[in-house]
C-alpha positions in Angstrom: 0.0 0.0 0.0 2.3 2.7 -1.3 0.1 5.7 -0.3 -1.6 4.4 2.9 -5.0 4.1 1.1 -6.2 0.6 1.7 -4.3 -0.9 4.6 -7.4 -1.5 6.7 -8.7 -3.8 4.0 -5.5 -5.9 4.2 -6.2 -6.9 7.7 -9.4 -8.6 6.5 -7.4 -11.2 4.6 -5.4 -12.4 7.5 -2.4 -10.1 8.0 -1.3 -9.5 11.6 0.4 -6.2 10.7 0.8 -4.1 7.6 3.6 -1.8 6.4 2.8 1.2 4.1 5.1 3.3 1.9 7.8 4.0 1.0 6.9 7.7 1.5 9.2 10.6 0.6 9.0 14.2 1.7 7.8 15.5 -1.7 5.6 13.7 -4.2 7.4 11.9 -7.0 6.4 9.9 -10.0 9.1 7.3 -9.8 10.7 5.7 -12.8 9.1 5.6 -16.2 6.7 2.8 -17.1 6.9 -0.1 -17.6 8.5 -0.6 -14.3 7.1 -3.9 -12.9 7.8 -7.3 -14.6 6.5 -10.7 -13.7 8.9 -13.6 -13.9 6.2 -16.2 -14.5 8.4 -19.2 -14.8 10.4 -18.2 -11.6 7.5 -17.0 -9.4 9.4 -13.8 -9.0 9.0 -10.1 -9.8 11.3 -7.3 -10.9 10.4 -3.8 -10.0 12.1 -0.5 -10.6 9.3 1.7 -9.2 11.6 4.3 -7.7 9.7 5.3 -4.6 6.6 6.6 -6.5 4.3 8.2 -3.9 2.0 11.1 -3.2 4.4 12.8 -0.8 4.4 13.1 3.0 1.6 15.6 3.4 -1.0 13.6 1.4 0.3 10.3 2.7 -0.3 11.3 6.3 -3.8 12.6 5.3 -4.5 9.2 3.7 -3.2 7.4 6.8 -5.4 9.4 9.1 -8.4 8.8 6.9 -8.0 5.0 7.2 -6.9 5.1 10.8 -10.3 6.3 12.0 -11.7 2.8 12.3 -8.4 1.0 13.0 -8.7 -1.6 15.8 -6.2 -1.3 18.6 -4.7 -4.7 18.1 -3.8 -4.0 14.5 -0.3 -2.7 13.9 0.8 -0.5 11.0 4.3 0.5 10.1 5.4 3.4 7.9 8.4 2.9 5.5 10.3 6.1 4.9 12.9 7.2 2.3 14.5 10.1 0.5 13.5 11.9 -2.8 15.5 10.8 -5.8 16.6 14.4 -6.5 17.2 15.4 -2.9 20.3 17.4 -2.0 20.1 16.3 1.6 18.9 12.7 1.9 19.5 12.5 5.7 17.2 15.5 6.1 14.6 13.7 4.0 14.7 10.7 6.3 14.4 13.0 9.4 11.6 15.0 7.9 9.6 11.8 7.2 10.4 10.4 10.6 9.1 13.5 12.5 5.7 13.1 10.9 5.5 9.3 10.6 6.5 8.5 14.2 3.5 10.3 15.5 1.2 8.0 13.5 2.8 4.6 13.0 3.3 1.6 15.3 6.8 1.3 13.9 9.1 3.0 11.3 11.1 1.3 8.6 14.2 3.2 7.4 14.6 2.1 3.8 18.2 2.3 2.9 18.3 -0.7 0.6 16.1 -0.1 -2.5 18.1 -0.6 -5.6 15.9 1.8 -7.6 17.0 5.1 -6.1 20.6 5.8 -7.2 23.2 5.7 -4.5 20.6 4.9 -1.8 22.5 1.8 -0.8 25.5 4.0 0.2 23.6 4.3 3.5 24.4 0.6 4.1 28.1 1.5 4.4 29.8 4.4 6.0 26.9 6.8 5.6 24.8 4.8 8.0 26.7 6.1 11.0 25.6 9.7 10.3 22.1 8.7 9.3 21.2 6.7 12.4 22.9 9.2 14.6 20.6 12.0 13.2 17.6 9.7 13.5 18.4 9.1 17.2 18.9 12.8 17.8 15.7 13.9 16.1 13.3 11.2 17.1 10.6 12.6 19.4 8.7 9.4 20.4 9.5 5.8 21.5 8.0 4.4 18.2 10.2 1.4 17.3 12.6 2.1 14.4 13.8 -0.7 12.1 16.4 -0.6 9.4 15.8 -2.5 6.1 18.9 -4.0 4.4 19.6 -5.6 1.1 20.1 -9.4 0.6 23.2 -8.4 -1.5 24.9 -6.9 1.5 28.1 -8.7 2.6 28.0 -10.3 6.0 30.6 -7.9 7.4 28.4 -4.9 6.3 25.3 -6.5 8.0 27.4 -6.8 11.2 28.3 -3.1 10.9 24.6 -2.1 10.4 23.6 -4.1 13.4 26.4 -2.5 15.5 25.2 0.9 14.4 21.6 0.1 15.2 22.6 -1.0 18.7 24.8 2.1 19.3 21.9 4.3 18.5 19.3 2.4 20.6 17.1 1.6 17.6 14.8 -1.3 17.5 15.6 -3.9 14.9 16.5 -5.1 11.4 14.5 -6.1 8.4 16.1 -8.8 6.2 15.7 -8.2 3.4 14.8 -5.9 0.5 14.9 -6.9 -3.2 18.1 -8.1 -4.9 20.1 -6.5 -7.7 21.8 -9.8 -8.5 20.6 -12.1 -11.3 22.7 -15.0 -10.2 19.7 -17.2 -9.6 19.4 -19.4 -12.8 16.3 -17.5 -13.8 14.1 -18.9 -16.6 11.8 -16.1 -17.5 12.6 -13.8 -20.5 11.7 -10.8 -18.3 14.6 -11.6 -16.0 16.9 -9.3 -18.1 15.1 -6.2 -16.9 16.8 -3.9 -14.4 15.4 -3.4 -10.9 15.0 -5.3 -7.7 14.2 -9.0 -7.8 11.8 -10.4 -5.3 9.8 -13.6 -4.8 10.8 -17.2 -4.8 14.2 -16.7 -6.5 15.6 -14.8 -3.4 14.2 -17.2 -0.7 17.5 -19.0 0.0 19.6 -15.9 -0.2 17.3 -13.9 2.2 17.3 -16.9 4.5 21.1 -17.0 4.6 21.3 -13.3 5.5 18.6 -13.7 8.1 20.4 -16.6 9.7 23.6 -14.6 9.8 21.9 -11.6 11.3 20.5 -13.8 14.1 23.9 -15.3 14.7 25.1 -11.7 15.4 22.1 -10.4 17.4 21.3 -13.7 19.2 17.8 -12.3 20.0 19.1 -9.0 21.3 16.9 -7.1 18.8 13.9 -8.3 16.8 14.4 -9.3 13.2 11.8 -9.2 10.4 12.2 -11.9 7.8 11.3 -11.0 4.2 12.0 -12.6 0.9 10.5 -15.4 -1.1 7.7 -16.4 1.3 4.9 -18.3 -0.3 3.8 -20.9 2.2 3.4 -21.6 5.9 6.5 -23.7 5.8 8.5 -20.8 4.4 7.2 -18.6 7.3 8.1 -21.3 9.9 11.6 -21.7 8.5 12.2 -17.9 8.7 11.1 -17.9 12.3 13.4 -20.8 13.1 16.2 -18.9 11.4 15.6 -16.0 13.8 12.7 -13.9 12.5 10.3 -12.5 15.1 8.0 -11.2 12.4 7.7 -11.9 8.7 6.5 -9.9 5.7 5.5 -10.9 2.1 4.2 -9.3 -1.1 5.3 -11.0 -4.3 3.6 -14.3 -3.8 0.2 -12.7 -3.5 0.6 -11.6 -7.1 0.7 -15.3 -8.2 -1.5 -16.8 -5.5 -4.0 -14.1 -4.7 -5.3 -12.8 -1.4 -6.4 -16.2 -0.2 -2.8 -17.1 0.2 -2.6 -15.4 3.6 -5.3 -17.5 5.2 -3.7 -20.6 3.7 -0.3 -19.7 5.2 -1.9 -19.1 8.6 -3.6 -22.5 8.5 -0.5 -24.3 7.4 1.6 -22.5 10.1 -0.9 -23.7 12.8 -0.7 -27.2 11.4 3.1 -27.2 11.6 3.0 -25.9 15.1 0.6 -28.7 16.2 2.8 -31.4 14.7 5.8 -30.1 16.7 3.8 -29.4 19.9 4.5 -25.7 19.7 2.2 -23.4 21.6 3.8 -20.1 20.7 6.1 -19.2 17.8 8.5 -17.5 20.1 9.5 -20.9 21.3 11.3 -21.7 18.0 12.8 -18.3 17.1 16.4 -19.0 16.1 16.2 -22.7 16.7 17.9 -23.7 13.5 20.8 -22.5 11.4 20.8 -22.0 7.6 
């Protein structure tokens, strides 16, 4: 839900929480169309949307409009990012944070989209200044998560985690889409530029999640994302260290009924293993 227009409806199909955005301070069209490509033979997707959104002011208005009948147990996160043509991207993050933290149940700092030039520089040395400014400028205790790429080397993931901890932020989301095409893809559309998501990045995202858990050891929550299309996929990500999971691409191929099917399969797997609460198995296996 790019512009916080329909997130209430998403709870009706079985989601426990929803993340909206990415929102930038000013409206932007994003990259020219076509910019989304199905990889039908790979159950994947390539997008190069480029943070297309209505801008912070209209986004918050949309969010408030939907929030009027939001039930208390439903959680909504807001994903924030900079404008493509911004001369001060750290200021963009801070400007979005100041408005979004008043509304959201958590904030995602999106530093890992491959579709905004040089954005992934924030996964290296620039992250120190960015997270320091976020810490200084935050006005609430709203949890703040940092979203990283599956293409990030393990040493860089460790550095991101270290910086999160130093700035008393909340957690890590593993992972965003991949720029790599080293997945033996079959679809003709796989030659398109952009971020790859869906089934092809399942194993890679799991490897990065497992590594992140080996570093954090449960000290901060991890959100597992990438390639989920079944209850078994969810269960494995939790066992690899995820406290929460997110998905998107598989709904394009399976439709909205997928969420209910995943929830049912997950309950079945828990019963087989005698698990009463998923927290019992977080980080119980290694990739």
